Kinemage of the C-alpha trace (Angstrom):
@kinemage 1
@onewidth
@group {chain A} dominant
@subgroup {mainchain}
@vectorlist {calphas} color= white
{ca unk a 1} P 100.451 136.230 61.540
{ca unk a 2} L 99.139 133.642 59.619
{ca unk a 3} L 99.750 133.449 55.739
{ca unk a 4} L 96.172 133.486 54.470
{ca unk a 5} L 96.927 132.954 51.144
{ca unk a 6} L 98.644 129.510 52.440
{ca unk a 7} L 95.550 128.554 54.608
{ca unk a 8} L 93.020 129.087 51.915
{ca unk a 9} L 95.512 126.963 49.458
{ca unk a 10} L 95.485 124.347 52.006
{ca unk a 11} L 92.200 124.376 52.499
{ca unk a 12} L 91.344 124.099 48.502
{ca unk a 13} L 93.708 120.930 48.460
{ca unk a 14} L 91.600 119.271 51.101
{ca unk a 15} L 88.194 120.281 49.670
{ca unk a 16} L 88.746 120.049 45.822
{ca unk a 17} L 91.850 117.104 45.518
{ca unk a 18} L 91.452 115.032 49.015
{ca unk a 19} L 87.611 115.171 49.772
{ca unk a 20} L 86.907 113.475 46.581
{ca unk a 21} L 89.133 110.623 46.609
{ca unk a 22} L 87.981 109.931 50.215
{ca unk a 23} L 84.400 109.820 49.487
{ca unk a 24} L 85.241 107.075 47.005
{ca unk a 25} L 87.441 105.520 49.443
{ca unk a 26} L 85.014 105.619 52.112
{ca unk a 27} L 82.048 103.941 50.021
{ca unk a 28} L 84.653 101.049 49.680
{ca unk a 29} L 84.823 100.696 53.334
{ca unk a 30} L 87.787 102.971 53.921
{ca unk a 31} L 88.508 105.441 56.977
{ca unk a 32} L 88.126 109.085 55.846
{ca unk a 33} L 91.944 110.078 56.288
{ca unk a 34} L 93.429 111.576 53.348
{ca unk a 35} L 96.932 113.552 52.427
{ca unk a 36} L 98.505 115.506 49.609
{ca unk a 37} L 102.065 117.066 48.677
{ca unk a 38} L 102.413 120.424 47.312
{ca unk a 39} L 105.526 122.039 46.004
{ca unk a 40} L 106.816 124.625 48.266
{ca unk a 41} L 107.813 126.991 45.339
{ca unk a 42} L 104.403 127.619 43.638
{ca unk a 43} L 102.075 125.577 46.217
{ca unk a 44} L 101.133 123.255 42.921
{ca unk a 45} L 99.718 119.991 43.644
{ca unk a 46} L 102.249 117.107 43.188
{ca unk a 47} L 99.707 114.352 44.636
{ca unk a 48} L 96.542 113.758 46.680
{ca unk a 49} L 95.629 110.657 48.008
{ca unk a 50} L 93.374 108.977 50.829
{ca unk a 51} L 93.150 106.044 53.053
{ca unk a 52} L 93.111 102.317 51.776
{ca unk a 53} L 93.173 100.362 54.714
{ca unk a 54} L 90.771 97.897 52.855
{ca unk a 55} L 93.679 96.819 50.694
{ca unk a 56} L 96.529 97.223 53.496
{ca unk a 57} L 95.987 98.244 57.101
{ca unk a 58} L 99.220 100.156 56.914
{ca unk a 59} L 97.776 102.216 54.318
{ca unk a 60} L 96.623 105.277 56.136
{ca unk a 61} L 95.970 108.304 54.250
{ca unk a 62} L 99.717 109.543 54.552
{ca unk a 63} L 101.288 106.297 54.305
{ca unk a 64} L 99.298 105.686 50.594
{ca unk a 65} L 100.015 109.204 49.638
{ca unk a 66} L 103.825 108.443 50.241
{ca unk a 67} L 103.517 104.881 48.482
{ca unk a 68} L 102.021 106.408 45.688
{ca unk a 69} L 104.659 109.262 45.685
{ca unk a 70} L 107.713 106.815 45.769
{ca unk a 71} L 105.764 104.905 42.752
{ca unk a 72} L 106.204 107.951 40.666
{ca unk a 73} L 109.078 108.280 38.196
{ca unk a 74} L 111.949 110.192 40.206
{ca unk a 75} L 112.018 112.667 37.658
{ca unk a 76} L 108.329 113.687 38.633
{ca unk a 77} L 108.991 113.719 42.235
{ca unk a 78} L 109.773 116.941 44.311
{ca unk a 79} L 112.433 116.576 47.025
{ca unk a 80} L 110.837 116.174 50.189
{ca unk a 81} L 112.615 119.246 51.470
{ca unk a 82} L 111.028 121.486 48.824
{ca unk a 83} L 107.326 120.008 49.613
{ca unk a 84} L 104.296 120.808 51.798
{ca unk a 85} L 102.942 117.884 53.489
{ca unk a 86} L 99.259 118.102 54.173
{ca unk a 87} L 96.993 115.636 56.085
{ca unk a 88} L 93.667 116.035 56.637
{ca unk a 89} L 93.834 114.921 60.053
{ca unk a 90} L 96.740 115.040 62.637
{ca unk a 91} L 98.784 112.110 61.748
{ca unk a 92} L 99.012 109.065 63.938
{ca unk a 93} L 102.423 107.420 65.072
{ca unk a 94} L 102.729 105.397 62.032
{ca unk a 95} L 102.363 108.357 60.239
{ca unk a 96} L 104.168 110.826 62.174
{ca unk a 97} L 107.256 108.103 61.586
{ca unk a 98} L 106.951 107.555 57.856
{ca unk a 99} L 106.949 111.730 57.351
{ca unk a 100} L 110.294 111.577 59.203
{ca unk a 101} L 111.672 108.931 57.705
{ca unk a 102} L 110.797 110.400 54.189
{ca unk a 103} L 112.447 113.713 54.899
{ca unk a 104} L 109.821 116.281 55.083
{ca unk a 105} L 110.249 119.067 57.564
{ca unk a 106} L 106.847 119.765 57.880
{ca unk a 107} L 103.510 119.304 57.765
{ca unk a 108} L 99.752 120.580 58.050
{ca unk a 109} L 96.620 119.224 59.392
{ca unk a 110} L 93.051 120.265 59.898
{ca unk a 111} L 91.586 117.863 62.394
{ca unk a 112} L 93.334 116.789 65.809
{ca unk a 113} L 93.979 113.574 67.675
{ca unk a 114} L 90.777 114.896 69.636
{ca unk a 115} L 88.848 115.437 66.513
{ca unk a 116} L 89.356 111.949 65.270
{ca unk a 117} L 88.121 110.643 68.395
{ca unk a 118} L 85.341 112.447 69.405
{ca unk a 119} L 84.089 113.844 66.130
{ca unk a 120} L 84.721 110.797 64.007
{ca unk a 121} L 84.605 107.904 66.719
{ca unk a 122} L 88.227 106.748 65.572
{ca unk a 123} L 90.097 107.093 69.108
{ca unk a 124} L 93.043 104.768 68.002
{ca unk a 125} L 95.627 107.462 67.358
{ca unk a 126} L 95.007 108.498 71.168
{ca unk a 127} L 95.386 104.900 72.350
{ca unk a 128} L 98.263 104.174 70.552
{ca unk a 129} L 100.313 106.920 71.996
{ca unk a 130} L 99.002 106.382 75.535
{ca unk a 131} L 99.176 102.831 75.505
{ca unk a 132} L 102.434 101.969 73.179
{ca unk a 133} L 104.617 105.547 73.977
{ca unk a 134} L 102.857 106.767 77.303
{ca unk a 135} L 102.042 109.999 75.942
{ca unk a 136} L 99.127 112.047 76.830
{ca unk a 137} L 97.360 113.778 73.999
{ca unk a 138} L 99.252 116.386 72.400
{ca unk a 139} L 102.182 114.606 74.141
{ca unk a 140} L 104.691 114.341 70.828
{ca unk a 141} L 107.278 117.154 69.845
{ca unk a 142} L 105.222 119.032 67.298
{ca unk a 143} L 108.652 121.157 66.373
{ca unk a 144} L 111.646 119.114 66.879
{ca unk a 145} L 114.887 118.205 64.718
{ca unk a 146} L 113.236 117.027 61.895
{ca unk a 147} L 109.832 119.012 61.321
{ca unk a 148} L 107.627 121.641 62.532
{ca unk a 149} L 103.815 120.852 62.430
{ca unk a 150} L 101.031 123.269 61.889
{ca unk a 151} L 97.238 122.810 63.165
{ca unk a 152} L 95.477 124.928 60.095
{ca unk a 153} L 92.752 125.584 62.823
{ca unk a 154} L 95.576 127.306 64.890
{ca unk a 155} L 96.825 129.075 62.029
{ca unk a 156} L 93.049 130.539 61.393
{ca unk a 157} L 92.621 131.443 64.796
{ca unk a 158} L 96.015 133.766 64.530
{ca unk a 159} L 94.787 135.334 61.045
{ca unk a 160} L 93.342 138.944 60.863
{ca unk a 161} L 89.463 139.025 62.276
{ca unk a 162} L 87.751 139.731 58.835
{ca unk a 163} L 89.797 136.557 57.056
{ca unk a 164} L 89.751 134.413 60.364
{ca unk a 165} L 85.944 134.181 59.927
{ca unk a 166} L 86.040 133.776 56.413
{ca unk a 167} L 88.249 130.867 56.904
{ca unk a 168} L 86.279 129.420 59.688
{ca unk a 169} L 83.045 129.121 57.584
{ca unk a 170} L 85.120 127.600 55.061
{ca unk a 171} L 86.298 125.024 57.771
{ca unk a 172} L 82.914 124.587 58.690
{ca unk a 173} L 81.625 123.325 55.704
{ca unk a 174} L 84.465 121.357 55.051
{ca unk a 175} L 83.981 119.795 58.473
{ca unk a 176} L 79.989 119.278 57.428
{ca unk a 177} L 81.562 117.153 54.542
{ca unk a 178} L 83.672 114.867 56.831
{ca unk a 179} L 80.854 114.481 59.309
{ca unk a 180} L 78.628 113.130 55.972
{ca unk a 181} L 81.733 110.654 55.258
{ca unk a 182} L 82.175 109.674 58.854
{ca unk a 183} L 78.499 108.505 59.217
{ca unk a 184} L 78.920 106.676 55.856
{ca unk a 185} L 82.251 104.978 57.244
{ca unk a 186} L 80.998 104.180 60.735
{ca unk a 187} L 77.404 102.991 58.829
{ca unk a 188} L 79.777 100.230 57.086
{ca unk a 189} L 82.808 99.594 58.827
{ca unk a 190} L 81.415 96.198 60.225
{ca unk a 191} L 81.420 94.758 57.026
{ca unk a 192} L 85.420 95.576 55.999
{ca unk a 193} L 88.238 93.527 57.827
{ca unk a 194} L 90.144 96.468 58.909
{ca unk a 195} L 91.841 95.385 62.332
{ca unk a 196} L 91.482 98.829 64.054
{ca unk a 197} L 88.362 99.989 62.677
């Protein structure tokens, strides 16, 4: 059975903390990926960030979030084992490695690699997993010695029916917002110099 209060909190963070930053980033030519860190103890926000590839092609949403996290004074940072890592989109191989090296034991994501390819016309995550690592879609180990990953949509499917409908409506509204952001990004991506746009 899914923890509905956690799902609601994750969707709140995506909708209210990540999406506004992402909208501003997309206007500058960045992709629509974002991430946030929460404290496990009370689910309070530590940091939310978005993709900043126009500055550096390595600053994917998760990477830029980690960059900003380690720029915080150490006293303000939460131990990574005491944090929830939230990613709007299933992390690519670069971001999976960064999450691992930073010591997080979990991450949650809303949109899958297939969503990135099919809904947002950004196929690079799956292509890199296939070409570099010879992994088919979903081929990486979603639960391993380092971390356990969670699809928010899968958690919603496991929720009680009344809650499931409500949560699916929330996700549909967030997805519509991402569709708009995707259209903006796709319309202007030829104007930036991101290597894999």
